[in-house]
C-alpha positions as CSV (number, residue, x, y, z in Angstrom):
1,M,98.4,178.8,127.3
2,A,101.9,177.9,128.5
3,K,104.7,178.4,126.1
4,V,105.8,175.2,124.3
5,T,109.6,174.6,124.2
6,I,111.1,172.1,121.8
7,C,114.0,170.4,123.4
8,R,116.8,169.0,121.3
9,P,120.0,167.1,122.1
10,T,121.9,170.2,120.8
11,G,120.2,172.6,123.2
12,D,120.9,173.6,126.8
13,P,119.5,171.4,129.6
14,F,116.2,172.3,131.2
15,E,116.9,173.7,134.7
16,I,114.2,172.6,137.1
17,P,112.8,175.7,139.0
18,N,113.7,175.9,142.7
19,A,115.9,172.8,142.6
20,N,119.5,172.1,142.0
21,A,118.7,169.7,139.1
22,R,118.3,169.6,135.4
23,L,117.2,167.5,132.5
24,Y,119.5,166.7,129.6
25,V,117.9,165.7,126.3
26,L,120.1,162.9,124.9
27,G,117.9,161.7,122.1
28,P,116.5,161.2,119.6
29,P,119.4,162.0,117.3
30,H,118.6,164.1,114.3
31,D,120.9,162.0,112.0
32,P,118.7,159.8,109.8
33,K,121.4,157.2,109.6
34,L,121.3,156.8,113.4
35,I,117.5,156.7,113.4
36,R,117.6,153.9,110.9
37,K,120.2,151.9,112.9
38,I,118.0,149.8,115.2
39,D,120.2,146.7,115.2
40,P,123.9,146.2,115.9
41,S,126.5,145.5,113.2
42,T,127.2,141.9,112.3
43,R,130.9,142.3,112.9
44,S,130.7,143.7,116.5
45,P,127.3,143.2,118.0
46,E,126.7,145.9,120.6
47,T,123.6,144.6,122.3
48,Y,122.5,141.7,124.5
49,G,120.7,138.7,123.2
50,I,122.6,138.4,119.9
51,A,124.0,135.1,119.0
52,M,126.7,134.3,116.4
53,N,126.5,131.5,113.9
54,G,127.5,130.9,110.3
55,E,124.9,133.4,109.2
56,G,126.5,136.3,111.2
57,A,124.7,138.1,114.0
58,L,121.0,137.4,114.2
59,P,118.3,138.0,116.9
60,L,117.8,135.0,119.2
61,G,114.3,134.3,117.7
62,V,115.8,133.7,114.3
63,I,118.6,131.6,115.8
64,S,116.0,129.5,117.5
65,A,114.1,129.0,114.2
66,L,117.3,127.9,112.4
67,D,118.2,125.5,115.2
68,N,114.8,123.9,115.1
69,R,115.2,123.4,111.4
70,K,118.5,121.7,112.0
71,A,116.8,119.5,114.6
72,G,114.8,118.0,111.7
73,T,117.8,115.9,110.8
74,D,117.3,113.9,114.0
75,Q,114.4,111.5,113.5
76,A,114.2,110.9,117.3
77,S,113.6,114.5,118.2
78,F,111.6,115.8,115.3
79,P,109.1,117.3,114.7
80,V,110.0,120.3,116.8
81,Y,107.4,123.0,117.5
82,D,108.8,126.5,117.3
83,P,106.6,129.0,119.1
84,K,108.4,131.8,117.2
85,A,107.5,130.5,113.8
86,P,105.3,132.7,111.7
87,F,102.4,130.2,111.5
88,H,100.7,128.2,114.2
89,Q,101.5,124.5,114.5
90,R,98.2,123.3,113.2
91,L,98.9,125.2,110.0
92,T,102.3,123.8,109.5
93,I,103.7,120.7,107.9
94,P,107.0,119.9,109.7
95,L,110.1,119.1,107.6
96,G,112.3,116.1,108.1
97,P,115.8,115.3,106.8
98,N,116.8,117.0,103.6
99,G,114.0,119.6,104.0
100,Q,111.3,117.1,102.9
101,P,107.9,117.1,104.6
102,W,108.1,114.8,107.7
103,S,105.3,112.4,106.6
104,F,107.3,111.6,103.4
105,N,110.4,110.5,105.3
106,D,109.6,108.4,108.4
107,G,107.9,105.5,106.7
108,R,104.5,106.4,108.2
109,S,102.8,108.3,105.4
110,V,99.2,109.2,106.3
111,D,96.7,106.8,104.7
112,E,93.4,107.6,106.3
113,G,90.8,109.4,104.3
114,D,91.2,113.1,104.0
115,W,94.8,113.0,105.3
116,K,95.7,110.6,102.5
117,R,94.3,112.9,99.9
118,I,96.1,115.9,101.4
119,D,99.3,113.8,101.4
120,D,98.9,113.0,97.7
121,F,98.1,116.5,96.9
122,L,101.2,117.9,98.6
123,R,103.3,115.1,97.1
124,E,102.2,116.1,93.6
125,H,102.2,119.8,93.8
126,Y,104.8,120.8,96.4
127,Y,107.3,118.0,96.7
128,E,107.6,116.2,93.4
129,G,108.7,118.9,90.9
130,D,106.8,122.0,92.1
131,D,109.1,122.8,95.0
132,W,109.0,126.5,93.9
133,R,105.5,126.7,95.7
134,R,107.1,125.9,99.1
135,I,108.2,128.6,101.5
136,D,109.8,126.2,104.1
137,G,112.2,128.6,105.8
138,D,112.2,131.4,103.3
139,W,110.5,133.6,105.8
140,L,113.8,133.8,107.7
141,G,115.5,135.6,104.7
142,P,113.6,138.9,104.8
143,V,112.7,138.9,108.5
144,T,115.0,141.9,109.3
145,E,113.5,144.0,106.5
146,L,110.0,143.0,107.6
147,A,110.7,144.0,111.2
148,L,112.0,147.4,109.9
149,A,109.0,148.1,107.8
150,L,106.6,147.1,110.5
151,Q,108.0,149.4,113.2
152,S,109.1,152.2,110.9
153,Y,111.9,153.2,113.3
154,T,109.4,154.5,115.8
155,N,111.2,153.2,118.8
156,N,114.5,154.8,117.8
157,T,112.8,158.2,117.8
158,S,112.2,158.0,121.5
159,L,112.8,160.9,123.8
160,V,115.7,160.1,126.1
161,L,116.2,162.1,129.3
162,A,119.0,162.2,131.8
163,L,118.0,163.8,135.1
164,E,121.1,165.2,137.0
165,L,120.7,165.9,140.7
166,G,123.1,168.4,142.2
167,D,125.9,170.4,140.8
168,V,126.6,170.4,137.0
169,G,128.9,167.6,136.1
170,K,129.0,166.2,139.6
171,G,125.5,165.0,140.7
172,D,123.9,161.6,140.4
173,V,122.0,160.9,137.3
174,L,118.7,159.1,136.6
175,L,118.5,157.7,133.1
176,F,115.2,157.3,131.2
177,A,115.9,155.6,127.8
178,A,112.3,154.9,126.7
179,D,112.5,152.6,123.7
180,A,115.8,153.9,122.3
181,Q,117.6,151.4,120.1
182,V,121.2,151.1,118.8
183,G,121.5,154.3,116.8
184,N,120.0,156.4,119.5
185,W,122.3,155.0,122.2
186,E,125.4,155.4,120.0
187,S,124.6,159.1,119.4
188,W,125.2,159.8,123.2
189,Q,128.8,158.8,122.9
190,T,129.6,162.0,121.0
191,W,127.0,164.1,122.8
192,Q,128.4,167.0,124.9
193,W,127.4,170.3,126.5
194,E,129.6,172.9,128.1
195,K,128.9,176.1,130.0
196,D,131.0,178.3,132.4
197,G,133.9,175.8,132.2
198,N,131.7,172.8,133.1
199,K,131.6,170.1,130.5
200,V,129.1,167.2,130.4
201,T,129.3,164.3,128.0
202,G,127.1,161.4,127.2
203,P,129.6,158.8,128.6
204,D,130.0,160.9,131.7
205,L,126.2,160.9,132.3
206,L,126.1,157.1,131.9
207,K,129.0,156.7,134.3
208,R,127.2,158.7,137.0
209,A,123.8,157.0,136.5
210,I,122.5,155.6,139.7
211,F,119.2,154.6,138.3
212,Y,118.2,153.2,134.9
213,K,114.7,152.7,133.6
214,V,115.5,149.8,131.3
215,G,114.7,150.5,127.7
216,H,112.0,148.7,125.7
217,H,111.1,146.1,128.3
218,G,114.6,144.6,128.3
219,S,114.6,143.6,124.6
220,H,117.5,142.5,122.4
221,N,118.4,145.9,120.8
222,A,117.4,148.5,123.4
223,T,120.4,148.4,125.8
224,L,124.0,148.5,124.6
225,K,126.9,146.7,126.2
226,E,130.2,148.7,125.9
227,H,128.4,152.0,125.2
228,G,125.7,151.2,127.8
229,V,125.7,149.0,130.8
230,D,129.5,148.7,130.9
231,Q,129.7,152.5,131.5
232,M,127.2,152.5,134.3
233,D,129.8,152.3,137.1
234,A,127.6,154.0,139.7
235,L,124.4,152.1,139.0
236,K,122.4,151.3,142.1
237,T,118.9,150.4,140.8
238,A,117.4,149.3,137.5
239,I,113.7,148.8,136.9
240,I,112.3,146.9,133.9
241,P,108.7,147.7,132.9
242,V,107.8,144.3,131.4
243,D,105.2,141.6,131.3
244,E,107.0,138.5,130.2
245,K,103.9,136.3,129.8
246,E,102.3,138.9,127.6
247,A,105.4,139.3,125.5
248,L,105.6,135.5,125.0
249,K,101.9,135.4,124.2
250,K,102.4,138.0,121.5
251,R,105.5,136.3,120.2
252,W,107.7,139.3,120.8
253,G,110.6,137.1,121.9
254,R,112.5,137.1,125.2
255,M,111.5,140.2,127.2
256,P,113.4,140.7,129.3
257,L,116.6,139.0,128.1
258,P,118.3,136.9,130.7
259,D,121.7,138.1,129.6
260,L,120.8,141.7,130.1
261,I,119.3,141.0,133.6
262,A,122.6,139.2,134.5
263,A,124.7,142.2,133.3
264,L,122.6,144.7,135.2
265,D,122.7,142.5,138.3
266,K,126.5,142.6,138.3
267,K,126.3,146.3,138.4
268,A,123.5,146.5,141.0
269,P,123.4,143.1,142.8
270,G,119.9,142.4,144.0
271,R,118.5,145.7,142.8
272,V,117.3,144.8,139.3
273,L,113.5,144.9,139.6
274,R,110.8,143.9,137.2
275,T,107.2,145.2,137.2
276,D,105.8,141.7,136.5
277,Q,107.5,140.2,139.6
278,K,107.2,141.3,143.2
279,P,110.7,140.8,144.8
280,A,110.7,138.7,148.0
281,S,112.9,141.2,149.7
282,P,112.6,144.6,148.1
283,P,115.2,147.3,148.8
284,E,114.3,149.5,151.7
285,N,114.1,152.7,149.5
286,V,111.6,151.0,147.1
287,V,107.8,151.0,147.6
288,I,105.9,148.6,145.5
289,G,102.2,149.2,144.8
290,D,99.7,147.3,142.6
291,N,100.4,149.5,139.6
292,Y,103.7,151.3,140.4
293,F,107.1,151.2,141.9
294,E,108.2,154.2,143.9
295,L,111.9,154.7,144.4
296,R,113.3,157.1,147.0
297,I,116.6,158.6,146.2
């Protein structure tokens, strides 16, 4: 049986036999605080797809839900169906102005058979006095805590590898970030390794990265701005493993994020590829198969 080696960010890089290349382990960090940091701070959002409003920094899905609730004040445009809501439209009673159920505010209360009885029941038990029974938009309050509990920081414990080709501290770098989130990325800013007078740092590896396997399908908290894409000065190609239709079907939000795609395209114009779309004019050094992309360096 081959010897198993546990690689840590604090250890030496793995030298690939018979090749002038090595693997640096950048993550996951071993600081529990960084593992728990999956989202950016509210004061200085570090990721793409974060919008600012009176509630601070919230993911776009929550902003969309809040905006749709505000749209209820417009009789002409309401009801609004929000595909990101926790319940299907057929199980939802839309709200009109002042947070009241729509059928109670437009002058067209239901009066046919079963719907009339439902209308009366809701009026008695949920609107006139027993409003404590209603959840309305309460699900938006604990949504962050719920997300944390569901995923248990699994993504942020991803193994992150930087493959350096050529001499130490000088060669091109290929970055594989897996599903690393904010805390994982931030730990690379203080990461460093030195041997025989050659010093390599996390920001230096990002600066020399010519290839980036985009993290977590291009989601809202898996690629940083200032401590991520902005530092990728040498970027030539980025590939996003994603199926946008499947992500929308499962209500995972926008994957990939348009803002992230735009930022990457500024760094590598015309060379940001998605596995769910076949480019009309693929780069000459990229071979696209039915189930894979092959990139020649």
